[in-house]
N, C-alpha and C positions, 0 to 999 in steps of 0.2 A: 599484412599477410605473414603468417608464421614461417620462420626459416625452414628450408627443406633439409630434413635430417633422416632421410630414408635409410641410411647406412646404420642407424641405431637399431634397426629391426633385425639386423643380422647377428647371429651369435658371436660373442666376443672372441671365441676360439677361432672361428672361421676368418675373422678380420685379421687376427694375429698371425694366422698361418700364411697369409698372402702379403703382409706388409711388415716393415720394421716397427719396433715399439714406438718410435717417435711419429712415424706415419700413421700408426693405428690411433694414437692419441689425437692427432689432428683430424682423423676421419670421424672420431666421435664428437668433435666440436661442431656446433651449428655453422653452416657455410654462410657467413655474413660478410659482405664486402663493404669496407668503409671508404673505399675510393680516396685513400689518403693522398694519392699522387695525381688526382684529376686536377686539371687547371681550374683555378677559382673563377666563379661566375662574376659578372659585374656587380659591384656592391649595391648599386641602385640604378636601374634603368631610367627611372624618372629623373634622377639627379643628372644623368647624362643629357636627357632631353631638355632639362632646364638650362644647362650650360649652352646647348646648341641654340636655344631660344634667345637667351641673353646675347649671344654672339650675333645672331641674325638681326636682332633689333639694333645693336650697335652698328653693324654694317649698313643698316638702312639709313643711317645718318639722321637728319633732322625731320624725317617723314614720320612724325608721331601718329598722324592720322593717315592710315594707309590700308590697302587691301593686299598686302604681300602674300603670294601663294605659299612661299616657303614658311613664313610665320604662321599662316593659317593651318598648314599641315602639321607643324610642330605643336600648335595649340590643340588640335584634334588628337594627336598622339598622347599628349599629356592628360587630356580629359579622359582617356581610356586607361590610364594608369591608376593604381590605388593611391589614394591621398588621404589626408586627415579626415576622418569620418565626421558627419554632422557639422560641416564647416561653419555654418551660420552661428553656431553657439559654441564652437571650439575656442579654448583660450588663445590659440594662435592667431585668431582673426582680429583680435582687438589691437589697436595701436595705429601707427601712421604707415600708410602705403603710398609709394610714389608711382604715378601713372607713367608707364613706359611706352605703351602703344595701344591704339584703339582702332577699330575698323571704321571706315567711312561709309556710314549708312544714311540713305536718303531719308529715313524715318527720324533721324536725330534732328534736334532743333538747329536752325542756322547759327544761333548763339553758341551752342555746344560745339558745333564743328569749327567755328571761328576760334573759340577758346583753346582748342587742343591742336590746331592746325600747325602750330609752330612749337619747337622746343625752346624757344627763347625764354619762356616763363616756365618755372617748375609748377607742376600740379600734383597735389596730394589729396588723398582721401583718408580721413581719420575716422575710425570706428571706435568711439569713446563714450564715456558717460558724462552727463551734464555736471558742471562744476557744483551746482546747488542742489543736485538730486542724483545720487549714485544708482538710483533705480530707473533713471531715464536714459535710454540709449539714443545716441546721435550718430548720424552719418554726416560728417562735416567735409565739405568740398573747399579746398584752398588753392587759390592761384597766387603764386608769389611773383610780384612784379620786381621786387628788389628785397633787400634784407629788411627794410622797414615798411614797405608798402605791399599790401595784399588785399585780395578779395576773399571773404569767408562767407559761405552759405551753409546754414545748418538745416538738416532734415531730421524730424523725429522718426525714429526707427522702431521696428517691431520684429521680434523673433519669438519662437516658442519659449525661450528662457526669459525674455523681457517683453511680454505682449502689450500692445497698445490698442485699446478698444476702438479708438477712432479710426484705426487703419483697416477699414473695409476695402474690399476689392474696388478698383476704380471702374466706372461705368462707361465712360466715353473714351474714344481713341485720342482725344486731345486736339483734334482739328477745330479751329475757330473760324466760322464762316467758310468752311472748306479749305482753309489755308493751314499750312504747317508752320505755325508760329512757335509753339512750345514743344514741338516734337509729336510723333504719332506713335501711340502705344498699342501693344497687343492687349486685347480684352477678351473676356469670355473664355470659351474652351481653349482658344489659342494661348491664353495666359495661364493655363493650369500648371501646377507644380509637377515636377517629375517624381513620380512615386518611387522610382528606383534611387533617388538621391534625397533621403529624409533630412530635414533640417538644413537645407542648402540655400534657402531663400531668406533675404532680408528685405522686408517691406519698409517703405519710407514715404514721408510726405514733407516737402520743403516747407519750412516754417518761418525763417527770417534770414537776412543776409546783410552784410555791410562791407563797404570799402574802408580800409584802415590805412591812412597815410601818416605813419609815424605818430599815432595817437589821435589824429584828427579823423573822425569817422563820418561816413555818408551812408545812409540806408540804401540797400539794394532796391532798385526801382520797380521790381515785380511785387505786387501785393499778394503774397502767398496766402495770407489768412483770409483774404476776401472770399466769401462763400461762392462767388461766381467762378473763381479760379481753383477752388480747393480740390475738386476731383481731378483737374488737369495737372496738378503738381504732385499727385501721388505716383509712386513707381515702385520697382523692386529690382533687386539684383540676385541672380542665381549664381552661387559659387560652384563652378564646375571642376575646379582643381585648387587645392590649398596645401602648401608646405609651409615650413617656417621662414621661407624667403620669397616664394612666388604665390600670387593669387590670380586666378583667371575667373572672370565674372562675365555673365551675359545679362544684359539689362532688358527692361520691358519694351525698349524701342528697337530691339534686335541688334544692339551694338555689343561687341566683344571688347573687354578691357583686360589688359595685362598690367599687373602692378607688382612692385617689389617692396618688401618690407623695409621700413626705415626706422631709425631711432627717433622716438617722439621727444621733441625738445620741451 
């Protein structure tokens, strides 16, 4: 809106007759207030919420798998804050992320709930490129039992920047003979992407895994590449908040994940 300068329409002589020269000069200037002495606003409301979230998770102790109302409220508030746009293809999404907390959802697989139920073992999620093909995107899940012992499970990933033709939408919920063995996924319309969050989804399909005990490896016992299981090991994560240190994701099994950026070794 243009500044209000109605006084400029008065004859100069009339102005000078009622004011001093200095006041007259000020009257002729546009009345623009710069609010130089207003108290500064918070630099970043989202940063304050991030700090509160990290503090709440720390105060929650070893309950990495939990449905804390305080944490859930902070997550919802952060998801309503502006964050890095198109997070699934943003440069900040790549690298190593430490799992801080996740929700206890009945739709998650029993194996998943057991793996994250304790903070005894560190859990990481790497969003990286394959060592032998820098056009192949991977979502790598790592459970560190110790410095030399770990479980590593690789999933082939697909985004608009690195599409993978194989990754069509899954067709089944994942129940096997009516049982929740590998987790129960949203499918169909319930699994539709949020049109208000473009490029926020990373699709993936688990491909291979192994236990590594100081160089001695044992294959992960789930046959991910078996055609019978292939649809059941497809999934996706929607990134609902992303900064250079915090990522909040919601998965296809209805689980919320809170992760913190780490230095990739």
